[in-house]
C-alpha positions, -999 to 999 in steps of 0.1 A, spaced: -593 399 473 -569 428 474 -534 418 462 -504 441 466 -469 434 454 -440 433 479 -427 465 463 -460 483 467 -464 472 503 -429 486 512 -439 519 496 -470 521 515 -454 511 547 -426 537 542 -453 564 535 -471 559 568 -438 555 587 -427 589 573 -460 605 584 -457 589 619 -421 601 623 -430 635 611 -456 637 640 -430 627 665 -407 655 654 -425 679 675 -415 660 706 -380 650 696 -365 684 686 -388 713 698 -358 734 709 -339 728 677 -364 737 651 -398 755 653 -424 727 657 -447 738 628 -418 748 605 -402 714 607 -434 693 605 -448 715 576 -416 710 556 -417 674 562 -452 670 554 -448 690 523 -419 668 512 -442 637 517 -469 652 495 -442 661 468 -429 625 470 -463 611 464 -470 637 436 -438 624 420 -452 588 420 -485 601 405 -464 617 376 -447 583 369 -477 559 374 -509 577 362 -513 572 323 -542 596 317 -529 630 310 -557 652 323 -562 631 354 -525 633 361 -526 671 358 -556 674 382 -538 651 408 -507 671 406 -525 704 410 -542 689 441 -509 680 455 -496 716 449 -527 729 468 -518 706 497 -482 719 497 -497 754 497 -517 744 528 -487 735 547 -470 767 536 -498 787 549 -496 769 582 -459 774 584 -463 812 577 -491 813 604 -471 798 632 -436 806 625 -434 837 604 -463 859 615 -471 845 649 -471 879 666 -496 895 642 -531 884 651 -548 900 620 -522 883 596 -525 850 613 -563 852 612 -561 859 574 -537 830 570 -562 808 589 -589 818 566 -567 810 537 -566 773 547 -599 767 532 -590 780 497 -566 751 490 -588 726 509 -618 735 486 -596 734 456 -584 699 465 -620 687 466 -629 702 432 -597 688 416 -604 653 430 -638 654 415 -624 665 381 -597 638 382 -624 611 388 -642 621 357 -610 614 337 -611 576 345 -617 556 313 -613 586 290 -592 588 259 -558 604 262 -571 636 243 -603 640 264 -610 675 276 -633 682 305 -667 697 297 -671 736 302 -700 730 326 -676 719 351 -668 756 355 -699 759 376 -682 739 403 -653 764 403 -678 794 405 -695 779 437 -661 770 452 -647 805 445 -677 821 461 -672 799 493 -634 808 492 -642 845 491 -669 841 519 -641 826 542 -615 852 532 -640 881 539 -652 866 571 -641 898 591 -668 917 571 -698 894 578 -688 869 605 -709 842 589 -682 816 588 -665 823 622 -679 845 649 -654 858 676 -666 866 711 -634 879 728 -608 906 719 -590 902 687 -557 892 703 -573 860 715 -596 853 686 -582 817 683 -594 809 718 -631 824 716 -650 817 684 -679 797 672 -691 785 638 -715 804 616 -739 790 591 -715 793 561 -690 772 579 -714 743 577 -723 751 541 -685 749 532 -682 715 550 -713 702 532 -699 713 499 -666 695 506 -683 662 516 -706 666 486 -676 669 463 -658 640 478 -690 618 477 -694 627 440 -658 618 436 -662 583 450 -694 577 429 -677 589 397 -648 566 404 -670 536 410 -693 545 380 -665 548 355 -646 518 367 -646 489 343 -630 465 367 -656 444 385 -631 431 411 -622 468 419 -659 476 426 -661 449 451 -633 466 471 -650 500 470 -650 500 507 -613 505 507 -612 541 494 -644 547 514 -625 543 547 -604 574 545 -635 595 538 -652 580 568 -622 587 589 -620 623 576 -657 628 584 -653 613 618 -623 635 626 -642 666 614 -672 657 637 -648 652 665 -633 687 660 -668 702 660 -675 687 693 -643 703 707 -650 736 689 -621 730 665 -595 724 692 -573 693 688 -564 675 721 -528 678 733 -504 652 743 -473 661 764 -479 698 758 -481 694 720 -509 687 696 -503 652 684 -520 659 650 -535 688 632 -564 691 608 -541 699 578 -521 667 579 -553 646 585 -569 661 555 -540 657 532 -532 623 544 -569 611 540 -569 626 503 -537 608 494 -550 576 512 -583 578 491 -566 582 458 -538 556 467 -565 532 477 -583 537 443 -550 531 425 -542 500 445 -575 483 440 -576 490 403 -602 517 402 -576 541 387 -556 527 359 -518 530 364 -486 515 350 -471 503 383 -458 467 388 -448 464 351 -419 442 363 -444 416 375 -461 418 342 -428 410 324 -421 381 347 -456 365 344 -461 371 307 -451 345 281 -438 372 256 -401 378 250 -396 415 255 -372 440 270 -369 478 277 -337 496 270 -326 531 278 -315 558 253 -280 542 251 -296 508 242 -287 492 275 -313 468 286 -330 480 320 -359 454 322 -362 420 307 -389 394 306 -384 358 319 -372 349 283 -347 376 274 -340 387 238 -302 392 242 -302 417 213 -272 435 202 -271 473 198 -273 471 161 -303 449 162 -321 474 185 -314 502 162 -326 484 132 -356 471 151 -368 507 159 -370 513 121 -383 480 108 -389 443 118 -357 423 121 -359 386 114 -342 363 139 -352 332 119 -380 321 97 -405 321 125 -396 350 147 -390 387 141 -381 415 166 -399 449 165 -392 481 185 -410 512 195 -396 544 211 -409 553 246 -400 580 270 -364 575 281 -356 546 257 -374 520 236 -393 486 241 -385 455 220 -405 424 216 -406 392 195 -434 382 174 -439 345 165 -450 346 128 -450 307 124 -488 308 123 -489 336 98 -464 316 76 -486 286 79 -516 306 67 -496 321 38 -485 286 27 -522 275 29 -533 305 9 -506 298 -17 -516 262 -20 -553 273 -24 -544 298 -49 -525 273 -71 -556 250 -69 -579 278 -78 -556 287 -107 -559 252 -120 -596 252 -116 -596 285 -134 -579 269 -164 -604 242 -164 -633 266 -161 -620 287 -189 -616 257 -211 -652 246 -203 -663 281 -211 -647 280 -245 -662 247 -253 -696 259 -241 -693 289 -264 -682 268 -293 -712 245 -287 -735 274 -283 -722 289 -315 -727 255 -333 -762 253 -321 -770 288 -333 -754 279 -367 -773 247 -370 -806 265 -361 -797 291 -388 -790 264 -414 -821 247 -405 -840 279 -409 -823 285 -442 -831 251 -454 -868 255 -444 -870 289 -462 -857 277 -495 -872 241 -494 -898 248 -521 -871 260 -544 -850 230 -538 -880 207 -544 -888 226 -576 -851 221 -588 -853 184 -580 -884 180 -600 -870 200 -630 -839 179 -630 -857 145 -626 -879 146 -657 -871 119 -681 -873 118 -719 -868 155 -721 -860 171 -754 -830 193 -757 -851 223 -758 -871 214 -726 -839 205 -708 -824 239 -716 -856 256 -705 -856 237 -672 -819 243 -666 -824 280 -671 -852 279 -646 -830 260 -621 -803 287 -625 -828 313 -615 -839 293 -585 -803 286 -575 -796 324 -578 -826 330 -555 -814 303 -530 -779 317 -529 -790 354 -523 -817 344 -498 -792 324 -478 -767 352 -480 -793 378 -468 -803 354 -437 -765 351 -429 -761 389 -428 -793 394 -408 -781 370 -381 -748 389 -377 -762 424 -378 -795 441 -372 -791 463 -403 -787 453 -439 -773 476 -466 -795 482 -496 -765 474 -518 -769 438 -507 -806 438 -517 -796 454 -550 -771 428 -558 -795 400 -550 -821 415 -573 -796 422 -602 -782 387 -600 -817 372 -602 -825 395 -631 -794 384 -650 -805 348 -648 -841 358 -658 -825 373 -690 -814 337 -699 -850 327 -700 -859 355 -725 -874 379 -699 -864 415 -705 -853 429 -671 -832 458 -659 -820 467 -624 -808 503 -617 -796 520 -586 -794 557 -584 -776 578 -559 -752 569 -532 -774 569 -502 -777 536 -485 -809 525 -470 -817 501 -443 -835 470 -454 -863 475 -430 -869 509 -444 -875 493 -479 
């Protein structure tokens, strides 16, 4: 269902009242002002007023430019009519050219409307495609066709003398081509608006902007049946094609705006009243001009600080500001939820820190346990490697009734075996810590064993030449 605020209803009612009163001026003061001069000025003023609202309401930059250019073309249309009827009324050739000139702004309005429709839903920096230039090429050809009608008579064909051209003419084939082009452009405009609209409710009300196009089509067909002559009332034409065309274009776009097909920033006061946020808009002097249902009551100093950085009102609320055209907007953020999340994260971090300490302690214990297991395996391996020597030492020392000479001989053998056990264990420890063993260690092991062999009467010598060190695996 179409919903209009009270302010919007007053604007629309005022717009139609202004148009109706302008139509009545030709009856109220025909002797004071020239009929077409006064009505053209008033109609042009209505178009300019609507263009001013477009400048304020439409947010998409390119779309706003196209609609403003279309408004300018409509003003030019009324200026051409003013010149035709009030400034050059006694010059049939000039008035005929001005009459031809009507169709240039009319065609331009149709093209600009289609381009404006393509801007719906685009980003602010969107630029139209260069392929749209083909529309202007066709439109320029049709404009030139009308303006050069005196050369080919394919748009209007005159039957009587030049002085009475406006009373005796009929339409040529190019006239219907031009009208077909106009309705094709407006049809594509309506389809583009409906296709790019993201508001499902607005699509259901698509018949609203369709009504002005149907009325325009009906009025055009009515004019064709009367060979372009508008019926008179009390010796004056009640309405002309120019104001009908302009009013229908304005009604079309205004309908699109009101049903939500075209995004705009109107009725923001209602949004402030209905929203639950605390916000306000201030002018350049930091005077509040619009407040929400829950006002902020900020001081000027707080506003200035909020534009630079957030200002804390209390532990759970902060004020932020952002500059806009003509002033700035300020709003309050409730950060209680964020604070609760931070507290939960801090508590979780503390728990994780405690768990991290436990994990590190467990890791150290695991490392120590693993190291002990490795050392135990190493000692077991060492014990397994030297077990025969240990058994032999036990046997040598356990012999009973030994003579002194045999005891000394057994003791010397035990010393040799002990030297072997010592050096063999030392080499195994070194091999466990490093993949390489210096030949110096092997030399020391052999020399110590030979020293003890000398005690048994064995002649032995160990000699190492050079300073080059070899890897044990190379030996």
